Residue, then its C-alpha position, 0 to 999 in steps of 0.5 A: m500500500k505504501n508504494q502504491k501511495w507514493f506512486r499515485t501521489y507522484i502520477f496525481i502531481w504528473t497529470g497536472q505537469f503533464i497538461s501543463t507541459l503539453t501546452s507550454y510546448a505548444v505555445q513555444f513552438a507556435v512562438v518559434i513558428w511565428l518568429s520564424l516565418e515573421y523575421d526569417s532571422a537566425e538572430v531572432l531566434a537566438f535572441a528569444g532563445i538568450a531571453g528564455l534562458l539568460p535569467q534562468a542561469l543567472i539567478g539559478p545557484f541562489v534561487g536553489v538555496f531558497i528552494d531548499r529552505w522553502d515548501r518545494k509545493k509552494v515554489m512549484i505553485y508560485a512558479d506556475a502562476f507567474i509564468a501563466f501570468c507572463a504568458f497572459a501579458m505576452t497576449f496583449v503585447l502581440k495583439e499590438g503588433g509584437d514588439l520584439l523587445l517586449v516579447y524578449v523581456l516577457l521570455g525573460c520573466r518566463s525564464i524567472g518563473n522556471a529558475f524556480h519551478t525546474p529545479a523544485m520539480q526535479a527535487v521533489a522526486p527523491l523526497i516521494v519516490p524510493e530510491s531503488e525507483l528513481l530510474r524508473v520514474s525518470g523514465i516516466n518522466q521522459m514518457l510525459q515530456s515526450v508526449s508533450s513534445i510530440g503533441g505540442p509540436a502539433l497542437g501548436t501548429l494547429a492553434i497558430t494555423f487557425f488563431s493569431i499568436s496572441n490568442v494561442l497564448y492562452l494555452d499556457v493559462f490553462g496549463a498552469v491551473a491543471a498544474i497548480g490544480s493537481l498540487l493543491f490535492v496532494t502532499i510533499p514532504r518539507l524538509d526542515a530548515t532554518a529559517h534565517s536567510s541572511m546573505s552570508t547564509v545564502l552564500t555559505e549554502l550555495k558554497d555547500g551546494f558547489s561543495a557537494i559537487y566537486s567533493n565527488k570527483g566523479l561527479g564534478f566530471l558528469f557536470l563539467y562534460a554535460m556542461i561542454a556538451t550543452f555549450f555545443i547543442m544550444p545553437v544547434a537546437v535553435l537552428f533546427p527550423l532554419l536547417t528544416t526550412g533552409h536545407y530541406a526546403g521544408g515549411k510550416w508542417q515539416m517544422s512540426l514533424i521534426e519536433i513531433v518525431w523528436g518527441i516520437g524518440m523521446l517517448a521511445g527512450g522514456s518508456l524503455l527506462g520507465m517499463a524496463r528494470v535497466k541493468i546499464s550503469k548510469v554513466i554508460l547510458v550517459n556517455t553513450m547517449h553523448i556519442i549518439l547524440g553527436f551523430t544524429f547531429v553531424l548526420s543531419g548537416w552531412f545529409p543531401p537536401s533530398w535526404f529529408p526522410g534520412f534527416v527525420l530518422v536521425t532526428t528521431l534517434g536524437g530524441m531518443s538518445m536525449s531522452i535516456f541522457s536526461a533520465a540517467f543524468m538526473t538519476t545519478i545527481q538524485e542518488e549521489v546527492e543529499p536530499h536537503m541539498l537537491g534544489r542547490v545542486f540542481s539550480l547549479y547545474f542549470s545554471m552552469a550549463l546554460l551559462p556558456s551555452m549563451v555565448g554559443l547563442l550570441f554567435t548563432g547569427v554570425i555562425a550561420e551566415i558565415i560557416g552555414v547552418t549545415n556545418a555548425f551541425l557537422i561542428s557540434g555534433t563532432a564536439v558531443l561526439l568527443v564528449g562522449i569519447v573523453s567520458f568513457l576515458t575518465p576513470a574517475l567519472m566511470r567509477l561513479g555509481k559503482k557503490d549503489e550498483k554493488q548494494g543492488n539498486f539495480q536488481p529486479q524486483n520480485s514479482 
């Protein structure tokens, strides 16, 4: 009964989060389509990406300290409400013609909400889920996100075909209401924390978050390699629509198809982890997925324009590798770090991974114009592939999690 109770609680939370994620994907993709067709500019897409990520990267480390001190359930509720408010405000901006500066500002405000919501959600799982089930729950998490990434672009494309971009944004408000509603009916354990939050205390706890990462040499390498990979992945992620429309001569529906098959791949990867008790080391999964993801980027840039079906196929494989990487990576952190430190550690990771990628995004327009979109895929893919190879050659990283495996965390369940 206890196992059924935690599972019911977690699924109930994710029912609301699923609706919210689905509508967010729809709105996000609708905005990408609108920007792509309205401006046809790599720089506009890059600046939109920076606006949506930079605030989260800058305030993330400090946010994590407070997430570990506050009620994580309330953090998620307030963050969802703030994100919905930003979407509501953006509807008025776009009705007035879509001033790009105001769009960037509101995307930045949404990023602040995500800075609180994303690490809080990741830090909730270990408070509810038994440690032996974390990888499988991460797989379920990836499945739900994958379904959203499949349905979201389709919903967003359909919505922007029949409605104005300002009206499409109301989907985000509806999703936030669903997410908040699901959280109101569940109980999430709250960790004890001191109420005093002076600046010196915050800085001390922030330092503790860094120590939790770098006192564990293997975990430090895991973070470092993930940051390097993200530096090359982020500019390529922004250029996917331009690769589809430019190199492969696609349109609105082709862009949507690429997003959908990426989500199908993520669903397949999440399903594999969610339904099966995987015995392979999570570190091996992380490293292998880096290699596969890099290889799919290389192929995407190497295929000739007539090979759009091949582009669809390797994008599906890329989505699958990204899903397995994310689940294995997050589970490794959840197992290696104490629950009362997870908010800080997740926030630090999201910030440390995003800040270097901002540099790449700043030069996205230059990259697209000087070396070309296809060459950007070739170079970035090769770099990510090499990160995976170097990871296998790092002893401290390869030893990470060996203690957990010996204790039987990956043993099959009794039927």
